[in-house]
C-alpha positions in Angstrom: -33.9 -42.8 -74.8 -36.0 -41.1 -72.1 -38.8 -42.7 -70.0 -40.9 -41.2 -67.3 -43.7 -42.5 -65.1 -46.4 -40.3 -63.8 -49.1 -40.8 -61.1 -52.4 -39.1 -62.1 -55.2 -38.3 -59.7 -58.8 -37.6 -60.8 -62.3 -38.3 -59.8 -63.1 -42.1 -60.5 -66.2 -41.3 -62.5 -63.9 -39.7 -65.1 -61.7 -42.8 -65.6 -62.6 -43.4 -69.2 -62.2 -39.7 -70.2 -58.8 -39.5 -68.5 -57.6 -42.8 -70.1 -58.7 -41.6 -73.6 -57.0 -38.3 -73.0 -53.7 -39.9 -71.9 -53.7 -42.3 -74.8 -54.0 -39.4 -77.3 -50.7 -37.9 -76.0 -47.6 -38.8 -78.0 -45.6 -41.6 -76.3 -48.0 -41.9 -73.4 -49.8 -45.1 -72.3 -51.7 -46.2 -69.2 -49.6 -48.7 -67.4 -52.1 -49.3 -64.5 -55.4 -48.0 -63.4 -56.4 -48.5 -59.7 -60.0 -47.8 -60.5 -60.1 -45.4 -57.5 -58.9 -42.2 -59.2 -55.3 -43.1 -59.5 -53.5 -44.0 -62.7 -49.9 -44.9 -63.5 -48.9 -43.5 -66.9 -45.7 -44.2 -68.8 -44.2 -41.8 -71.4 -41.4 -42.7 -73.7 -39.7 -40.3 -76.1 -40.0 -40.7 -79.8 -39.5 -39.2 -83.2 -40.9 -35.6 -83.4 -41.7 -35.0 -79.8 -40.1 -34.6 -76.4 -41.0 -36.3 -73.1 -41.3 -32.8 -71.5 -44.0 -31.8 -74.1 -45.9 -35.0 -73.5 -45.8 -34.4 -69.7 -47.3 -30.9 -70.2 -50.0 -32.4 -72.4 -50.9 -34.9 -69.8 -51.3 -32.0 -67.3 -54.0 -30.6 -69.6 -56.0 -33.8 -70.0 -59.6 -32.9 -68.8 -60.5 -34.0 -65.3 -56.8 -34.6 -64.2 -56.4 -32.9 -60.8 -52.7 -33.7 -60.2 -49.7 -35.2 -61.9 -46.7 -36.5 -60.0 -43.4 -37.5 -61.5 -42.7 -40.9 -60.0 -39.7 -42.1 -62.1 -37.4 -40.7 -64.8 -34.7 -42.5 -66.8 -32.4 -41.1 -69.5 -29.6 -42.9 -71.2 -28.3 -39.9 -73.2 -25.2 -39.7 -71.0 -24.4 -43.3 -71.9 -24.5 -42.5 -75.7 -22.2 -39.6 -75.2 -19.6 -41.8 -73.4 -19.6 -44.4 -76.2 -18.9 -41.8 -78.9 
């Protein structure tokens, strides 16, 4: 399992467009919207796509000016130890 959180910055008048664009990305969801041009987005891996691909797609959402990786978690190493 892989999970990342991103902080997006955009002009506040584009909040609805950015939120819709993020929700269209596989595994992505809006965790919190400040209403001032900042949004916290969570991405979780799933069947048929990688977190890295979803991060790139979020970068291409219209009106997004910057994307910052705030947190990353991966438990793949734990699975390898158990095997």
